[in-house]
C-alpha positions as protocol buffer text, in pm:
chain_id: "A"
residue {
  index: 1
  type: MET
  ca { x: 17 y: -28 z: -28 }
}
residue {
  index: 2
  type: THR
  ca { x: 102 y: 337 z: -90 }
}
residue {
  index: 3
  type: ILE
  ca { x: 73 y: 635 z: 116 }
}
residue {
  index: 4
  type: SER
  ca { x: -57 y: 937 z: -131 }
}
residue {
  index: 5
  type: SER
  ca { x: -88 y: 1209 z: 119 }
}
residue {
  index: 6
  type: THR
  ca { x: -105 y: 1309 z: 491 }
}
residue {
  index: 7
  type: LEU
  ca { x: -247 y: 1642 z: 642 }
}
residue {
  index: 8
  type: ARG
  ca { x: 32 y: 1771 z: 905 }
}
residue {
  index: 9
  type: LYS
  ca { x: -83 y: 2108 z: 977 }
}
residue {
  index: 10
  type: ALA
  ca { x: -168 y: 2343 z: 1306 }
}
residue {
  index: 11
  type: GLY
  ca { x: -326 y: 2665 z: 1260 }
}
residue {
  index: 12
  type: PRO
  ca { x: -374 y: 2899 z: 1107 }
}
residue {
  index: 13
  type: TYR
  ca { x: -348 y: 3063 z: 1450 }
}
residue {
  index: 14
  type: ILE
  ca { x: -433 y: 3423 z: 1440 }
}
residue {
  index: 15
  type: GLY
  ca { x: -247 y: 3673 z: 1606 }
}
residue {
  index: 16
  type: SER
  ca { x: -375 y: 3859 z: 1927 }
}
residue {
  index: 17
  type: GLY
  ca { x: -71 y: 4022 z: 2077 }
}
residue {
  index: 18
  type: ALA
  ca { x: -115 y: 3787 z: 2361 }
}
residue {
  index: 19
  type: ALA
  ca { x: 14 y: 3451 z: 2261 }
}
residue {
  index: 20
  type: ALA
  ca { x: 414 y: 3373 z: 2193 }
}
residue {
  index: 21
  type: THR
  ca { x: 333 y: 2965 z: 2198 }
}
residue {
  index: 22
  type: PHE
  ca { x: 123 y: 2781 z: 1943 }
}
residue {
  index: 23
  type: PRO
  ca { x: 90 y: 2372 z: 1971 }
}
residue {
  index: 24
  type: PHE
  ca { x: 92 y: 2103 z: 1678 }
}
residue {
  index: 25
  type: ASP
  ca { x: -32 y: 1757 z: 1716 }
}
residue {
  index: 26
  type: PHE
  ca { x: 136 y: 1581 z: 1433 }
}
residue {
  index: 27
  type: LYS
  ca { x: 472 y: 1345 z: 1475 }
}
residue {
  index: 28
  type: VAL
  ca { x: 812 y: 1471 z: 1370 }
}
residue {
  index: 29
  type: PHE
  ca { x: 1139 y: 1302 z: 1426 }
}
residue {
  index: 30
  type: THR
  ca { x: 1340 y: 1646 z: 1484 }
}
residue {
  index: 31
  type: THR
  ca { x: 1272 y: 2021 z: 1558 }
}
residue {
  index: 32
  type: ALA
  ca { x: 1419 y: 2076 z: 1195 }
}
residue {
  index: 33
  type: ASP
  ca { x: 1138 y: 1887 z: 1027 }
}
residue {
  index: 34
  type: LEU
  ca { x: 896 y: 2161 z: 1121 }
}
residue {
  index: 35
  type: LYS
  ca { x: 818 y: 2439 z: 861 }
}
residue {
  index: 36
  type: VAL
  ca { x: 680 y: 2764 z: 1027 }
}
residue {
  index: 37
  type: VAL
  ca { x: 516 y: 3031 z: 816 }
}
residue {
  index: 38
  type: GLN
  ca { x: 391 y: 3378 z: 910 }
}
residue {
  index: 39
  type: LEU
  ca { x: 132 y: 3563 z: 674 }
}
residue {
  index: 40
  type: GLN
  ca { x: 95 y: 3924 z: 694 }
}
residue {
  index: 41
  type: LEU
  ca { x: -272 y: 4012 z: 663 }
}
residue {
  index: 42
  type: SER
  ca { x: -244 y: 4361 z: 528 }
}
residue {
  index: 43
  type: THR
  ca { x: 8 y: 4232 z: 233 }
}
residue {
  index: 44
  type: SER
  ca { x: -64 y: 3875 z: 198 }
}
residue {
  index: 45
  type: THR
  ca { x: 308 y: 3804 z: 241 }
}
residue {
  index: 46
  type: GLU
  ca { x: 422 y: 3474 z: 335 }
}
residue {
  index: 47
  type: THR
  ca { x: 766 y: 3435 z: 559 }
}
residue {
  index: 48
  type: VAL
  ca { x: 887 y: 3111 z: 637 }
}
residue {
  index: 49
  type: LEU
  ca { x: 1063 y: 3161 z: 981 }
}
residue {
  index: 50
  type: ALA
  ca { x: 1401 y: 3022 z: 1083 }
}
residue {
  index: 51
  type: LEU
  ca { x: 1434 y: 2764 z: 1373 }
}
residue {
  index: 52
  type: THR
  ca { x: 1656 y: 2904 z: 1675 }
}
residue {
  index: 53
  type: THR
  ca { x: 1620 y: 3271 z: 1508 }
}
residue {
  index: 54
  type: ASP
  ca { x: 1253 y: 3332 z: 1457 }
}
residue {
  index: 55
  type: TYR
  ca { x: 1110 y: 3057 z: 1666 }
}
residue {
  index: 56
  type: THR
  ca { x: 1214 y: 2785 z: 1905 }
}
residue {
  index: 57
  type: ALA
  ca { x: 1074 y: 2416 z: 1924 }
}
residue {
  index: 58
  type: THR
  ca { x: 1004 y: 2162 z: 2201 }
}
residue {
  index: 59
  type: LEU
  ca { x: 881 y: 1816 z: 2094 }
}
residue {
  index: 60
  type: ASN
  ca { x: 671 y: 1565 z: 2330 }
}
residue {
  index: 61
  type: ALA
  ca { x: 912 y: 1302 z: 2460 }
}
residue {
  index: 62
  type: ASP
  ca { x: 717 y: 997 z: 2287 }
}
residue {
  index: 63
  type: GLN
  ca { x: 587 y: 1087 z: 1951 }
}
residue {
  index: 64
  type: ASN
  ca { x: 418 y: 745 z: 1927 }
}
residue {
  index: 65
  type: SER
  ca { x: 162 y: 798 z: 2200 }
}
residue {
  index: 66
  type: ASN
  ca { x: 179 y: 1173 z: 2201 }
}
residue {
  index: 67
  type: PRO
  ca { x: 275 y: 1334 z: 1890 }
}
residue {
  index: 68
  type: GLY
  ca { x: 349 y: 1677 z: 1848 }
}
residue {
  index: 69
  type: GLY
  ca { x: 501 y: 1960 z: 2054 }
}
residue {
  index: 70
  type: SER
  ca { x: 502 y: 2349 z: 2059 }
}
residue {
  index: 71
  type: ILE
  ca { x: 689 y: 2658 z: 1898 }
}
residue {
  index: 72
  type: THR
  ca { x: 776 y: 2947 z: 2065 }
}
residue {
  index: 73
  type: LEU
  ca { x: 823 y: 3313 z: 1891 }
}
residue {
  index: 74
  type: THR
  ca { x: 1168 y: 3441 z: 1971 }
}
residue {
  index: 75
  type: THR
  ca { x: 1060 y: 3800 z: 1911 }
}
residue {
  index: 76
  type: GLY
  ca { x: 759 y: 3790 z: 2153 }
}
residue {
  index: 77
  type: VAL
  ca { x: 420 y: 3749 z: 2054 }
}
residue {
  index: 78
  type: LEU
  ca { x: 195 y: 3718 z: 1752 }
}
residue {
  index: 79
  type: ALA
  ca { x: 90 y: 4069 z: 1652 }
}
residue {
  index: 80
  type: PRO
  ca { x: -282 y: 4078 z: 1557 }
}
residue {
  index: 81
  type: TRP
  ca { x: -228 y: 4189 z: 1169 }
}
residue {
  index: 82
  type: TYR
  ca { x: -18 y: 3816 z: 1124 }
}
residue {
  index: 83
  type: ASN
  ca { x: -142 y: 3470 z: 1101 }
}
residue {
  index: 84
  type: LEU
  ca { x: 130 y: 3143 z: 1189 }
}
residue {
  index: 85
  type: ILE
  ca { x: 72 y: 2803 z: 1066 }
}
residue {
  index: 86
  type: ILE
  ca { x: 266 y: 2480 z: 1150 }
}
residue {
  index: 87
  type: THR
  ca { x: 346 y: 2258 z: 900 }
}
residue {
  index: 88
  type: SER
  ca { x: 602 y: 1956 z: 855 }
}
residue {
  index: 89
  type: ASP
  ca { x: 871 y: 2013 z: 611 }
}
residue {
  index: 90
  type: VAL
  ca { x: 926 y: 1632 z: 546 }
}
residue {
  index: 91
  type: LEU
  ca { x: 691 y: 1471 z: 230 }
}
residue {
  index: 92
  type: PRO
  ca { x: 467 y: 1197 z: 397 }
}
residue {
  index: 93
  type: LEU
  ca { x: 492 y: 971 z: 90 }
}
residue {
  index: 94
  type: GLN
  ca { x: 578 y: 646 z: 44 }
}
residue {
  index: 95
  type: GLU
  ca { x: 587 y: 558 z: -334 }
}
residue {
  index: 96
  type: THR
  ca { x: 682 y: 211 z: -294 }
}
residue {
  index: 97
  type: ASP
  ca { x: 430 y: -37 z: -288 }
}
residue {
  index: 98
  type: LEU
  ca { x: 506 y: -291 z: -19 }
}
residue {
  index: 99
  type: THR
  ca { x: 315 y: -669 z: -20 }
}
residue {
  index: 100
  type: ASN
  ca { x: 322 y: -932 z: 227 }
}
């Protein structure tokens, strides 16, 4: 059986000027497997944020029984004119068909 796609996305989180930490609930193996995108609403400009520069990530200890974790913006809270989306930077594909 092949795996054609699996949705691994959290958000969009709407900026309120009060939150800097945002959870996600999909399995990743390392923090480098995350892709965090910030959308500026007034210009519809998307910016891919950089790990350690723009955000830090914490993974749950057991990704099999409790997948996910959270990201925390290093610049502070998410401003009201921004949205944030967290997704996986790894393609969830298995193109090889394995049989018994």
